[in-house]
C-alpha positions in Angstrom: -118.4 73.1 186.0 -120.8 70.3 184.2 -118.7 70.7 181.1 -115.8 69.5 183.4 -117.1 66.9 184.1 -117.9 65.5 180.7 -114.3 66.6 179.5 -113.5 63.6 182.6 -115.3 61.4 181.0 -114.1 61.9 177.4 -110.7 62.0 178.5 -111.1 58.7 180.1 -112.4 57.0 177.3 -109.5 57.9 175.4 -107.3 55.8 177.3 -104.0 58.1 176.0 -100.8 58.8 177.6 -99.4 62.0 179.1 -96.6 64.0 180.1 -96.2 66.6 182.8 -92.8 68.5 182.3 -92.3 70.0 185.6 -91.4 67.4 188.0 -89.6 69.7 190.4 -92.9 71.0 191.2 -94.9 69.8 194.2 -98.5 70.7 192.3 -97.6 68.6 189.6 -96.7 65.3 191.3 -100.0 65.9 193.1 -101.8 66.8 190.2 -100.1 63.5 188.6 -101.3 61.3 191.6 -104.7 62.8 190.6 -105.0 62.2 187.0 -103.5 58.2 188.1 -106.6 58.1 190.6 -109.3 59.4 188.3 -108.3 57.0 185.6 -108.6 60.3 183.2 -105.3 58.9 181.3 -103.5 55.7 180.6 -100.1 56.6 182.0 -98.7 59.8 183.1 -94.8 60.6 183.2 -93.1 62.8 185.0 -90.0 64.6 183.9 -87.1 65.2 186.7 -84.3 64.1 188.0 -84.8 61.6 191.0 -83.6 64.5 193.8 -86.5 67.1 192.2 -89.6 64.1 192.2 -88.1 63.4 195.4 -88.3 67.0 196.9 -91.4 67.7 195.4 -93.2 64.4 197.0 -91.8 65.3 200.6 -93.4 68.7 199.8 -96.3 67.7 198.5 -97.2 64.9 201.4 -97.2 62.2 198.4 -95.8 58.7 199.8 -96.6 56.6 196.9 -95.8 57.6 193.2 -98.5 56.4 190.6 -96.9 57.8 187.9 -93.6 57.3 185.7 -90.1 59.8 186.4 -88.5 60.2 183.7 -85.0 61.9 184.4 -84.4 63.3 180.7 -80.8 64.2 182.0 -80.1 60.7 181.7 -81.9 59.4 178.8 -80.8 56.7 177.1 -82.0 58.0 174.0 -80.8 61.8 174.2 -78.5 61.2 171.3 -81.0 60.0 168.9 -84.0 62.8 169.7 -80.9 65.3 169.4 -80.2 63.8 165.8 -84.1 63.9 165.0 -84.3 67.1 166.6 -81.5 68.7 163.9 -83.3 67.1 160.9 -86.1 69.1 162.1 -84.7 71.9 162.2 -83.0 71.3 159.0 -86.3 70.7 157.2 -87.1 74.3 158.6 -83.6 75.7 157.0 -82.6 76.5 160.7 -80.0 74.4 161.0 -78.6 73.5 164.5 -75.3 72.0 165.9 -75.7 68.7 167.8 -74.1 69.7 170.4 -77.0 73.3 170.2 -79.5 70.1 169.9 -78.3 68.1 173.1 -78.4 71.9 174.9 -82.4 72.0 173.7 -83.2 69.1 174.7 -81.7 69.1 178.3 -84.6 71.8 179.2 -87.4 69.8 180.2 -90.3 71.3 178.3 -88.3 71.0 175.0 -87.6 67.4 176.1 -91.6 66.3 176.8 -92.5 67.8 173.4 -90.0 65.6 171.9 -91.6 62.5 174.0 -94.7 63.8 172.4 -93.5 64.4 169.0 -92.2 60.6 168.8 -95.2 59.6 170.2 -93.7 58.3 173.3 -96.5 60.0 174.3 -100.1 61.2 173.2 -100.1 64.3 175.3 -98.4 67.6 177.2 -98.7 69.7 179.7 -96.6 72.6 181.1 -96.2 75.4 182.3 -96.6 75.4 186.0 -92.8 76.8 185.9 -92.4 78.0 182.4 -93.9 80.9 180.8 -95.7 80.6 178.3 -92.9 82.0 175.8 -91.0 78.8 176.9 -94.0 76.6 175.9 -94.3 78.6 172.6 -90.9 77.6 171.7 -90.8 74.0 172.5 -94.3 73.6 170.7 -93.0 75.6 167.2 -89.5 74.0 167.5 -90.5 70.3 167.7 -94.5 69.4 167.2 -95.1 72.1 164.8 -98.4 72.9 163.5 -100.8 70.4 162.2 -101.4 69.8 158.3 -103.0 72.7 156.2 -102.6 74.8 159.7 -99.6 77.6 159.2 -100.5 79.4 162.7 -101.0 78.0 166.4 -103.6 79.4 168.0 -105.3 79.2 171.1 -108.8 79.5 172.6 -110.7 79.8 176.2 -113.9 77.3 176.9 -116.2 80.1 178.4 -118.5 77.7 180.9 -121.0 79.8 181.2 -123.2 80.8 184.1 -126.4 81.1 182.3 -126.8 80.2 178.8 -126.6 82.6 176.1 -129.9 83.8 174.5 -129.0 81.2 172.1 -129.3 78.6 174.5 -125.4 77.9 174.4 -124.0 77.0 177.9 -120.8 77.2 176.5 -119.1 78.9 174.2 -115.2 78.8 172.6 -113.0 82.6 172.3 -110.5 82.3 170.3 -107.8 83.9 170.1 -107.3 85.2 173.4 -103.3 84.5 174.0 -101.4 83.9 171.3 -101.4 85.5 168.5 -101.5 89.3 168.3 -102.5 90.9 165.1 -103.7 88.1 162.8 -104.2 88.5 158.9 -107.5 86.8 157.7 -105.4 83.9 156.8 -104.3 83.5 159.8 -107.9 84.2 160.8 -109.3 81.2 158.9 -106.7 78.9 160.9 -107.8 80.3 164.2 -110.9 79.5 163.6 -110.5 75.7 162.2 -108.5 75.2 164.7 -111.1 76.0 167.4 -113.5 74.2 165.3 -112.1 71.1 166.0 -111.2 71.8 169.5 -114.9 72.2 170.0 -115.9 69.2 168.1 -112.9 67.3 170.7 -114.3 68.8 173.4 -118.3 69.7 173.1 -119.2 67.5 170.0 -121.7 69.1 168.7 -121.4 71.0 165.4 -119.3 73.9 165.3 -121.0 77.9 164.7 -118.5 80.6 164.1 -119.0 83.5 164.4 -116.5 86.1 163.0 -116.8 89.0 165.2 -116.5 92.9 164.0 -117.8 96.4 165.0 -120.1 95.7 161.5 -122.5 93.3 161.0 -123.4 92.6 157.3 -122.1 95.8 155.7 -123.5 98.5 158.3 -120.2 99.9 158.3 -117.0 100.2 156.0 -113.4 100.2 157.3 -110.0 98.2 156.8 -110.3 96.8 160.4 -114.0 95.0 158.7 -112.5 94.1 155.3 -109.9 91.8 157.2 -112.6 89.7 158.9 -115.2 90.1 156.1 -112.5 88.5 154.1 -111.5 85.9 157.0 -114.9 85.0 156.9 -115.1 84.0 152.8 -111.8 82.2 152.8 -113.7 80.0 155.7 -116.5 79.4 153.9 -114.5 78.2 151.0 -112.4 75.5 152.5 -114.7 73.9 154.6 -116.7 73.3 151.4 -113.4 72.4 150.4 -112.4 70.2 152.9 -116.3 69.0 153.3 -116.7 69.7 156.8 -119.8 70.1 159.0 -119.5 73.3 159.9 -121.8 76.6 160.4 -119.7 80.0 159.2 -120.9 83.9 159.3 -119.5 86.8 159.3 -118.9 89.5 159.7 -121.1 90.2 162.6 -121.8 92.1 165.5 -121.4 89.8 169.0 -125.5 90.6 169.8 -126.0 89.3 165.8 -124.0 86.4 166.7 -125.6 85.5 170.0 -129.2 86.8 170.2 -131.4 85.1 167.5 -133.5 88.0 167.4 -131.1 90.3 166.8 -129.7 87.8 164.0 -133.3 87.9 162.8 -133.3 92.0 162.5 -130.0 92.7 161.5 -128.7 89.7 159.4 -131.5 88.0 158.4 -130.8 84.8 157.1 -127.7 84.0 158.5 -126.9 80.7 159.2 -125.5 81.2 162.5 -128.7 83.1 163.4 -127.8 84.5 166.7 -126.9 80.5 167.7 -123.1 81.1 167.8 -121.0 78.2 169.7 -117.6 79.6 168.0 -116.4 83.2 168.5 -113.5 84.6 166.5 -111.8 87.8 167.7 -110.3 90.1 164.8 -107.0 90.7 167.0 -105.7 89.6 170.5 -106.6 92.9 172.4 -110.0 92.1 171.6 -110.3 88.9 172.4 -108.1 88.9 176.0 -110.4 92.0 176.8 -113.8 90.1 176.0 -112.9 86.8 177.9 -112.0 88.7 181.2 -114.9 90.8 181.0 -117.5 87.7 180.5 -115.3 85.5 183.6 -115.4 88.8 185.8 -118.9 90.2 185.1 -121.1 87.9 184.1 -119.4 85.0 186.5 -118.0 82.1 183.2 -115.5 80.1 184.2 -112.6 80.9 181.7 -110.9 77.4 181.1 -107.5 77.5 179.8 -105.8 78.6 177.3 -105.8 76.0 175.3 -103.5 75.6 172.6 -104.5 74.5 169.5 -103.7 74.2 166.0 -100.4 72.1 166.4 -99.9 68.6 165.1 -99.5 66.8 169.0 -101.7 68.3 171.4 -99.7 70.5 174.3 -101.1 72.6 176.7 -100.0 75.5 178.9 -100.5 76.8 182.4 -100.8 79.8 184.4 -97.5 80.0 186.7 -100.5 80.4 189.4 -102.5 77.2 188.8 -103.6 74.5 191.6 -103.1 71.0 191.0 -106.5 71.0 190.1 -106.1 73.2 187.5 -103.7 71.0 186.2 -105.8 67.7 186.4 -108.4 70.2 184.5 -105.9 71.0 182.0 -104.6 67.5 181.3 -108.2 66.4 180.7 -109.0 68.8 178.4 -105.6 68.3 176.0 -105.8 64.3 176.3 -109.5 65.3 174.7 -107.5 66.7 171.7 -105.1 64.0 170.9 -105.7 61.7 168.0 
């Protein structure tokens, strides 16, 4: 995966501090050492008790720790962080007691999210043991969404086995893991967040295609209206923000990815069959398409990458390897400001 080598280099240049929240997993301590050996992060903090981390290191065959160990249960800042959590929840009109805040922060992913929120670290990776639902709860409760974004989402970086007809070797697919049935406004958030992810990871101009089963009015249906409205709202938003993004829709996948088809079906389309970001109308479509591209076209599906958050966090598959954790760490570090 040539794209990952580029991402490793970008992450190294960022010189950021990372937290891995699951020190009770041998894969995590292996990954922590590798991240430091490769210079992907300035520092790696692993959350866990001394007993947990010692056991993980023993199982992993690690005799020299190159990472920082942080026993969150003994943190001298627990009370301070609990009060901060109370304040954050009060801002959302969802008050919690001090005791409940402490109990929440005793969960390692929530504590890691607090370290991220207060700036002790720059990026967080977890999920080798915890569920995606727990990751999302910690993200929404403590980190929150980025300014101007109401809905967090995800994308997959698709490293293609062969370039697309438009000449792209990597595509971003979104949303494939988080938002089941986005409305038009949420699709706008997804598109803007994915474009930001594209800039952070790839560095070229985002060319966004809102996909549908219709191209430029070739059919009429409420499902198409949602996509059509999202396209126009996104164009207006990027004009307001003076962003250097290219956007079009509604487009069928061939009109988004094949220049000759675009010339026929959507003449004058600014994307012109050269899309590098595909925005799917719902989670059914996105999830199905990324798996088909992965399994039938031989693409590597890297992710899901969480996006639209105020600070970068990333989830892991519970079947991940230590090397998967290293790769995810590089991705999330690239998203750090």
